[in-house]
N, C-alpha and C positions, 0 to 999 in steps of 0.2 A: 800563241794559240793554246799551248798547254796551260798557261796561267789563266786564260779565260775559262777554259774547261774546269779547272780546279775551283775557280771562283764561283762558277755556276753550281758545281756539285756540292761544295761545302758551305756556300753562303746563300746564293739565290734560290737554289732548290729547296733547302729546308725552310727558308723564309716563305716561299710560295706555298709550301705544304702547310706551314703553320697558319698562313692566311686562309687557305682553303678549309682547313679543319675548323678554324675559328669561325669562319663564315657559316659552315655547316652547323656547328654547335649553336651559334646565334639564331640560325633559322629554326632549329629544333626547340630552342629555349623560348622563342617567341610564338611558337605554335600554340594555339588555344583549343580547348575542348569545344567541339562544335555540336554536341548533342544537347538534349533538353536538360534542365536542372536535374542533377542526379543525387539521390540519397545513397551515400556510401557508408558502409558499416565497418568500423575497425573493431574486431573482436578481441576480448581479453586474451592475452597470450599470443596474439599474432606477431610473427617476426616481420622485420622490414621486408624480407624477400617475398613473403606472402602478400603483404600490402601492395608492394611494387607490382607484382604480377597481376593482381586483381584490378589495379588501376589501368594497366595495359589492356587486359582482357575486356574491360568495359569501355575502352576507347578514350579514357580520360587523359592518358599520356601516350605519346607515340614512340617512346624509346626508354626502356627500363634502365639502360646503362647511364643515360644522361640524368635520369631522376635519381639513380643511385649516387652518382658523383656529386650531384647538387646537394642531396641530403647529407652526404658525408662532409662536404665543404661547410655546410651550415651547422654541422655537429648536432644533428637532431635524429639520427637514425634510430635511437632508442627512446625517443621522446614522444612518440605518437600516443594519443589519448584514446582509450577505448570509448566507443560510443557511435552514434549515428550522426553523420554530418551531411549537409547539403552542399554539393559542389556546383556552383552556378555555371551556366553556359558561358563560354568565352574566357574561362579561367586558364591562365598559363601555368607552367610548372611551378613557378614561384608562388602563385596564388593557391594552387592545390596544396602545396606543402604547408603554407601558412594556415589554411583551413584545417588540415588534419592535425597539426601540431598545436596551434594556438587558438583555433576557432572554438566557438561555443557549440557543444553537441546538441542535436535536436532533442527535445524533451517530450515525453508522453504525459499527457494530462490524465489523471485518474482521480475519481471521487470515491472516497470511502464513506458510505452512508452511516448515519448514527445507528448504533445497535447491532452492527455486523460483528460476528465473532472472528477469531483469528483464522479459522478454517475457511470462512467465506472470503475474508480479506486475501488470503493466500491464493484463492482461485481467481479473484479479480486482478491481482498483480500478475499472475501467470498469463491470464487472457490478454492483458495489456502489453505483454512482452517485456515487463520491467524486471521481474525475477521469477524463478520457478517456484511452483507451489511447495514442493518438498523442501527446497532450500530455505524458504521463508519460515516454514513450520519448524525446521531444525533450529534456526536462529532464535526464534521467539521462545524457545525452550532452553536456550544456552545459559547455563548458570552464571557465566561471567557477565553477560549482558543484563540478566535479571538483577544481579547484584548492584547495578547502577541505580536501581530504584529503591534500594535499601528496604525491601519488603521480602517476607518469606512467602514465595509463591512458586508454583510449578512452571509458570510461563509469564509472558508479558501481557497476557489477556487483561483487558480493562484499561491499559495504558497506551494503546495504539490509537491515538486521537483521530476521530472521524473528521475529515476535511478533504479539500481538493489539493492534490499534490502534483508536482511536475518532476518526473524522473527521466533520466536517459535510459534507453533500452539496455537491458542486461546490467542494471545497477546491482552491485552486491547486496544480498538480502540484509546483511548487517547494517549497511548504510541506510536502507529503507526503514528498517525497524527503529534505528537510532533517530532518524528524522521525525518519526511519529512520536517517540518518547519525548524528544526535545520540545515538540509542539505541545504535547500534554503538559509538560512542566511549565512552559511559557503561559499557556492558557489558564493554568491553575495557580500561578505563583501568588496571586493576591486573594485566593480563596482561603477563608478561615475554616479549617477542617475540624475545629473543636466540636465535639458532639457529646451529649450526656453519657452515652454508653457504647459508642462505636469508635473504633480506631479509624485512621485515615483509610487503610486498606479495606476495612469493612464498609466504609462509606462507598468506596468504589464498587465493591461487590453488590451492595444494595442498589446503587445507581444503575448498575448493569442490568439488574432485574427490572427496575422501573422502566428502563429504556425498551426492554423486550416486551413488556406487558401492555403497552398502549401505543397506538398509532396517533392518538390525539395529544399533541404537545401540551395543551392546556390541562390535561388530566394528570400530568406527572406529579404535582404536589398531592393530589387526591390519592393516587396509587401509593406514593411514598408514605402518606399518612396511614393508610390501611396496614402496610407492612410494619410501620413503626408501632402501631397499636397492638399488632399481633406479637411482635417481639417483646413488648412490655408485659404482655400477659403470658409470655412463654408458650404461645401457640405455634404450631407448625405453620410455616408460610404457605405451603401447598401451592407452589407455583409451577405450572406446566413447563415454562421455558427452562427452568433449572433442571427438571427431570430430563427433558430432551437433550440438553447439553451433556448430561452424564452418559447418554447413549448415542452421542453424535455420529460415531463411525458406522453405526448400523441403522440409524433413524431413517425411515422411508417416507416421512410426511404425515403419518398418523400415529398418535400416541395410544398405546394399548393399556388395558387394565393391568396386565402383567408388568408393564413398564413402571406403572405407578407403585407396584408392590416390591419392585427390585430395590434393594438397599445399595445406594451409591453415595459418594461424598456430595453429590449434587441433587439428590432426590429429596426435596423439601417436604414431600408427603411422608417421609420416613424419619428424617433427622429433625430434631426440635431446635434448629438453629439456622443461621445463614449457610449457604453452600460453601464449600472449601475455598472457592475462588470466584472471580468475576466470570460471567457467562457471555458477556459481550463487551463492546467498547462504547461506553456511554458519552453522551454530549455533556457540555458544561451545564446545560439547563437541567439535565437529569441529576447531576451531582448536587446542584444547588437545591433541587427539590428534596433530596434526602436530608440535606442540612437544614432546610426550612420547610418541613412537610406541612400540609394543610392540617389544621386543628379540627378534628371531628371525632365521632364515635364509631365510624364504620369499621367493620372487621371483614367484610366480604365484598367482592365485586364480580360481576358476570358480564361477559362480552355481549353487546347488542348487535354484533355481527357487522357493524359498520365502522369499526375502529374506536368506538366509544364504549363505555361501560355503565351499568347501573350499580350503585353502591348501596349496601344494606348493613344493618347493625346486628342482626341476629341470624341464626341458622335457618329459622323458619322462613323469614323473608327472603333469605338467600335461595332456599329450595324453590320458593315460588318464582323467583326470577329465573332460575335454571329452567323450570318448566315452561315459562313464558318465552324465553329467548333462545333456549338451546334444544329443547325437546320437540318444539313445534316446527315442522319443516317450513311452514309458511313464514315464520319469523326469520328464517335464514335465507329463503329463496331470493336470489337476485341481489344480495347484499355482499359487500366486501369492504375490508378496511382500506383497500386501494382507492376506493372512491371518496375517501374522507377528504374534506376540504380543510387544509391546515389553517 
């Protein structure tokens, strides 16, 4: 009788206990997430404990200890990737772990329009949840990243290529800026930047001006031709967009006479040269327009309030165009460059 008791205590009892525990663990392991497909975010710097608890709070897993042991067994407790992931309905513990460690993060699509400057791009990225506005502005002014361009410039302005990108939420700003620079380099790798009197960086500066001056893509060579003619004659470029860029932090939407009189490195009404740096991020077409400007004798252009311009050769004709298209309210009424058909 004593032998039977000892046999049960030391052999059968533990065996039954192990079977019961194993059965329970198997049950927990096979349990699946029963809610709708869930977008789950792993934040940069999250510890495994925080991730584990949030999964439990959201009902994705039913036992934090089992998830902990399984992640430890798989040796992935420190391998979770920051990003936003979709956990499908019906996922078990193994599949949840697989998604968060090896799965592809959800990506946010963002389009950077041609001619946007770095301040505008920073706001777009912030609004899309990709990176913060201030972090991006700090990065695009970082000397070590600027050095990758091998240009003397205060920022990456001009080289943040306008395109549609896909980034994970909370992507580091440096990675975002680097992707834009890499695409710029790829898009321009076959461009011949040889110019009679402009360096490559000056070509980008002028292209950024061309991009901001017209909403009509077909006018880019004409605009580039005007600026080229003025540079040859050592005339001031007198471009409103450059002046606006120089006062960007206080610009409220209307340029004042006092703004045009203020001397800044970007006020081309005052400096007899190109601005100190790009004022936007130009398209490949704008760059090509600067390298191959239209051949004409125009020195002036005036907006016709619909995204296009009238071009003139002398100041008298220019003044008449200003009177016709800018000083008459009827010429401006109901017109907008936004209605321009590309």
